[in-house]
N, C-alpha and C positions, 0 to 999 in steps of 0.2 A: 657632467657625466649622464648618459642616457640610462635610465633605470628600467623603463618599459616602453613598448610601442603598442598602440592600438590602432588598427586600421584594416583595410581589405587585403586579402591575399591575392596579389596581382600575378605572381608567378610562383610555381611550387615544384621543387624537385626533392629527391631524398636527402640532399645535402645542403640546400639553401632555399630560402624563400625571399620574395620581394614583397614587402608590406607597404601598401600605399596609404600614407597618412596625410590626409588633406592635400593630395596632389603631389606629394613628395614620395618617391619610391626608395625604401631602405633595403639594401641587400644584406641579408642576415644569414650567417652560417647556422645550420641546425643539425641535430642528430636525427636518426631514423625514428627514434621514440617520439620526438616532437613532430616530425614530418607526418607521421601517421595520424596525428590528432587534428591536422589542418585540412581545410577544403578550399579549393580554388574559388575565387570570387566571393568568399564569405568573410565576415568580420572576425578578427582574432585579437588576442592580447598576448604578447610574449614578454617574459622577463628578459632583460638585455644585459649582457656583459660586454662592455666596450674595452677593446685593447688597442692602445695607441703605440705605434712603432714609428721609427724615423720615416719609413717608406709607405706606411699605410695606417688608416684608421679602420679597425675591423669591428664588426658587430656580430655577436653570437646570441641566438635566441633560444629560450626554453619555455615550455608550456607550464612547468611547475617550478616553484622556488627550490624544491629539493634537488631537481636536476641541475639547476644553476649552481647550487651549493657544491654538489659533487664535482661539477666541471671546474669550479674554482679551486677545490682541494686538489684535483688531479693536476691542473696546470701549475700549482705551487710546488710540485715535485720537480727537482732538477732533471732536465732531459725530456719532460713531457710537455709538448706544445699543444696549442689549441686544437689542431687537426687530430693529433693522436688521442686527445681527450674525447673529442666528438666521435671518433671511430670506436673507442671503448664504450661510450654511452650508446652507440648504435648496435654494438655487439651483445652487450649484457645489460640486464636491468639494474637499477640502483641497488636492490637487495643482493643480487648476484655479485656485484662488484664488492659490496661491503662484506659479504660472506667470504669471498675469496681472500680479501685482505685480512680479515679477522682469523681465518683458518690457515693463513700463510700459504695459500695455494697459488703459486705463481703461474702454474700451467693454465689455469682458467683465465688469468689476466692476459696471458700470451695469445689467447684465441683471437684477440683484437689484432688486426693486420698492422704490422709495423712496430709492435711492442716486443722487444727481445727480453731475454732472461734478466739481464742486469737492470733494465728499466722496470720490469715487473717487480723485481725484488726491492728496488728503491721505493716504488709505490707502496709496497707492504710495510717497509720499515718507517717511511715518513708518515703514513696515514693510519697506522694500526690503532692509534689512540683517538682518532677523529671521526671514525665512520660507524660507531656503535648504533647511533640513532637511525641510520639508513637500513639496518637489518630489520627494524620494527615497522618501517613504512609499508612494507609489502608482506607482512607476516601472513596475511590472508592468502597470499599467493602459494603458500605451502599446500593449500587445498588443490590449487591448480596443478602443481607439480605432480601430485599423485593421481591426477584424473586420468582414468583409463581411456575414456573417449578421446581425450586429447592425444594420447600416445598412438592410438589406432588411426586417428585422422591424419596425424603427421606422417605416419608410415605410409598410408595410402597416397598422400600427396607427394612423398619422396619417390614413390613408384612412378608417378606422373611427371617426375623431373623437376618438382618445385622444392627448392632448398628448405631444409628444416628451420634454419635460422630465420628466413623470411616469414614462413607461415606460423612459427611458434608465438611470436608477439601478437599477431592477429588472433590466434586461437585463445591466448590468455585473455585478451580484451573481450572476446565473445563469451567465453566461459564465465567471466566475472559478471556479465549481464544475465546469463542463463546457465547456472551451474548444472542443471539437469539435461542439457542439450544432448541429442543423440549423435552418434558418430557421423551418420549420413548428413544430418543437418549442419553439423560443424564443418564438414568438408565443403558443403555448398556455400556456407557463409564465408569461409576463408577464401574460396575461389572468387567470390563476389568482391572481396576487399583487397585482392592482390593487385 
């Protein structure tokens, strides 16, 4: 079983990466969260979840162990496949997923494309006792959620036609590095990173 891959990012898209390990290219499905941490032609290390089916051997990669753990919890739920789990991880942060499950808020989980009411409710029932620790991983993000600069920057970008979902994760990453950043600088940084 492959646990991790370390190599050069040979090809990169929002949904998959090809990691070249000593001349062998591995096609690895990834979430937007992981995609945003990778750079083309740079060395990387990904935690791997290998799924073997009759018709395919699939690899899914994660920048953090926590994301891999959440992925495995999600696919353990009846009716949630690997692709649905990756879409959910691309739509919401780990703490947002955990908070939605713990507060029994199926509407938040349904924001992920392809997850209906029944599946969202099944995720809540099956995982409510297993996700407490994910709420604390990003406790410091509560500061980000209340950041006025972030809200103003995201509104400005929406006016420019850039989706809030796409720019929000980039904004969170930038604010984490510089909590005192101005609205104007934040907008510039987000535009550079899109």
